C-alpha positions as CSV (number, residue, x, y, z in Angstrom):
1,M,0.0,0.0,0.0
2,D,1.4,3.4,-1.0
3,L,1.1,5.8,2.0
4,S,3.2,8.6,0.5
5,G,0.1,10.9,0.1
6,F,-0.8,10.4,3.8
7,F,2.6,11.4,5.3
8,K,3.4,14.8,3.9
9,K,6.3,17.1,4.2
10,I,5.5,20.6,3.0
11,N,7.8,23.6,3.4
12,V,10.2,21.9,5.8
13,T,13.6,23.5,6.6
14,Q,16.0,21.3,8.5
15,G,19.5,21.6,9.9
16,A,22.3,19.0,9.8
17,D,22.0,15.4,11.1
18,C,18.2,15.3,11.6
19,T,16.4,12.0,11.8
20,I,12.9,12.3,10.5
21,S,10.5,9.3,10.3
22,E,9.1,8.7,6.9
23,F,5.8,8.1,8.7
24,C,5.1,11.7,9.9
25,S,3.4,14.8,8.6
26,L,5.2,18.2,8.7
27,E,3.9,21.5,7.3
28,N,5.7,24.8,7.7
29,V,8.3,23.4,10.0
30,V,11.8,24.6,10.9
31,L,14.1,22.0,12.5
32,G,17.5,22.9,14.0
33,D,20.5,20.5,13.9
34,S,20.2,16.9,15.2
35,V,16.5,17.0,15.7
36,I,14.7,13.6,15.9
37,I,11.1,13.3,14.7
38,G,9.3,10.0,15.6
39,D,6.6,8.0,13.8
40,G,3.1,9.4,13.6
41,V,4.2,12.9,14.5
42,Q,2.1,15.8,13.1
43,L,3.6,19.3,13.2
44,K,2.0,22.4,11.6
45,N,3.7,25.8,11.9
46,V,6.3,24.7,14.4
47,A,10.0,25.6,15.0
48,V,12.2,23.0,16.8
49,G,15.6,23.8,18.3
50,N,18.9,21.9,18.0
51,G,19.0,18.5,19.6
52,S,15.3,18.2,20.5
53,K,13.4,15.0,20.2
54,I,9.8,14.8,19.2
55,G,8.4,11.3,20.2
56,V,5.9,9.0,18.6
57,N,2.4,10.5,17.9
58,V,3.2,14.0,19.1
59,R,0.8,16.6,17.6
60,L,1.5,20.3,17.7
61,Y,-0.5,22.9,15.7
62,S,-0.6,26.6,15.3
63,P,-3.1,28.1,12.8
64,A,-0.6,30.9,11.8
65,V,2.8,30.6,10.1
66,A,3.7,34.0,11.7
67,Q,3.0,32.5,15.2
68,P,4.6,29.1,15.3
69,V,4.8,26.8,18.2
70,T,8.4,27.2,19.4
71,I,10.5,24.5,21.0
72,G,13.9,25.2,22.4
73,Q,17.1,23.2,22.3
74,E,17.6,19.7,23.7
75,C,13.9,19.3,24.6
76,W,12.1,16.0,24.8
77,L,8.4,15.7,24.0
78,S,7.3,12.1,24.7
79,Y,4.7,9.8,23.3
80,G,1.3,11.4,22.4
81,V,2.0,15.0,23.6
82,F,-0.7,17.3,22.1
83,G,-0.6,21.1,21.8
84,E,-2.9,23.5,20.0
85,A,-2.0,27.2,19.6
86,T,-5.4,28.4,18.5
87,G,-5.9,30.7,21.5
88,G,-2.4,32.0,22.0
89,E,1.3,31.1,21.5
90,I,3.0,27.9,22.8
91,H,6.6,28.6,23.7
92,I,8.8,25.8,25.2
93,E,12.2,26.8,26.3
94,D,15.5,24.8,26.3
95,Y,15.9,21.5,28.1
96,A,12.2,21.1,28.9
97,V,10.9,17.5,29.3
98,I,7.2,16.8,28.6
99,A,6.1,13.3,29.4
100,H,3.6,11.0,27.8
101,R,0.1,12.3,26.7
102,S,0.4,15.7,28.2
103,L,-1.9,18.4,26.8
104,L,-1.0,22.1,26.0
105,L,-4.3,23.9,25.4
106,T,-4.4,27.6,24.6
107,S,-8.2,27.7,24.2
108,S,-11.0,26.1,26.2
109,G,-14.8,26.2,26.0
110,P,-17.8,24.5,24.7
111,G,-17.9,26.6,21.5
112,K,-20.6,28.8,19.9
113,K,-22.8,25.9,18.7
114,N,-23.9,25.2,22.3
115,A,-25.3,28.7,23.1
116,I,-26.3,27.9,26.7
117,M,-23.0,26.3,27.7
118,D,-21.1,29.1,25.9
119,A,-23.0,31.7,27.9
120,L,-22.3,29.9,31.1
121,Y,-18.7,28.9,30.3
122,P,-17.3,31.4,27.8
123,E,-14.2,30.4,25.8
124,E,-10.9,31.1,27.4
125,H,-7.8,32.0,25.4
126,G,-4.2,32.5,26.5
127,P,-0.6,31.5,25.8
128,I,1.2,28.5,27.2
129,R,4.9,29.1,28.2
130,I,7.1,26.3,29.6
131,G,10.4,27.6,31.0
132,A,13.8,26.1,30.6
133,Y,14.5,23.0,32.6
134,C,10.8,22.3,33.3
135,W,9.7,18.7,33.7
136,L,6.0,17.8,33.2
137,G,5.1,14.3,34.4
138,T,2.8,12.0,32.4
139,Q,-0.6,13.2,31.3
140,C,-0.3,16.8,32.6
141,T,-2.8,19.3,31.3
142,L,-1.9,23.0,30.8
143,L,-4.9,25.3,30.3
144,P,-4.9,28.7,28.6
145,G,-2.6,31.2,30.3
146,A,-0.4,28.7,32.2
147,I,3.1,30.2,32.5
148,L,5.7,27.8,34.0
149,S,8.8,29.6,35.1
150,E,12.3,28.0,34.8
151,G,12.7,24.6,36.5
152,V,9.0,24.0,37.4
153,V,8.1,20.3,38.0
154,L,4.5,19.2,37.5
155,G,3.6,15.8,39.0
156,A,1.8,13.2,36.9
157,H,-1.8,14.1,35.9
158,A,-1.4,17.7,37.2
159,L,-3.8,20.3,35.9
160,A,-2.1,23.7,35.6
161,R,-4.7,26.5,35.2
162,G,-3.9,30.0,33.9
163,G,-1.4,31.9,36.1
164,V,2.3,32.0,36.8
165,Y,4.0,29.0,38.5
166,E,7.1,30.0,40.4
167,A,10.6,29.0,39.3
168,W,12.2,25.8,40.7
169,T,9.0,24.7,42.4
170,V,7.2,21.4,42.4
171,Y,3.4,21.3,41.9
172,A,1.0,18.4,41.7
173,G,-2.7,17.7,41.8
174,I,-6.0,18.8,40.2
175,P,-5.7,21.8,40.2
176,A,-1.9,21.9,40.6
177,K,-0.9,23.0,44.1
178,F,2.5,23.9,45.6
179,L,4.4,21.0,47.0
180,K,7.9,22.2,47.6
181,K,10.5,24.7,46.5
182,F,13.9,23.6,45.4
183,D,16.8,24.9,47.6
184,A,18.1,28.0,45.8
185,Q,21.7,27.3,46.8
186,A,21.4,23.7,45.5
187,V,20.0,25.0,42.2
188,A,22.8,27.5,41.9
189,A,25.5,24.9,42.7
190,A,24.1,22.5,40.1
191,K,24.1,25.2,37.5
192,R,27.7,26.1,38.3
193,S,28.9,22.5,38.2
194,L,27.2,22.0,34.8
195,N,28.4,25.4,33.5
196,I,24.9,26.6,32.9
């Protein structure tokens, strides 16, 4: 069976040493050097930094070429991560790790077709920002306006509503609540030892 029409690569710019599955669809995508794209990936209007890995069945979408989903260097997006930038930008900074089946949602609401629910629960829109060194456990959900500062950890299944989450802090639960703050001296020492 010829699947060449199903898995399309349209307007893709790639750096050196990229590994791209033949079983993925890319449209208006810019890839840095040494990027890995897994099977079943669907990217539309996305820019991926050097050394990042996009795992199997990841789907990231922005409706506008001028406002792509941006992924920094050396990031890892695991199996089944889904992100839609219809209500604002999605920006993922360097060294972020997003585990299996996490959701990045910039818009939320029942839609105009359900007038009563739309009146009771109007659509929300807002950007998603994931700072450098963040780690999202499996099946986390980020809602419109969730801003994760540098080094935030979200426990598995956490629900991050709109708002700013403090740097080098662990959150978990539905909704995500503060668990603990990393020791500032330990973070600084780790950065020094790693020349960061």
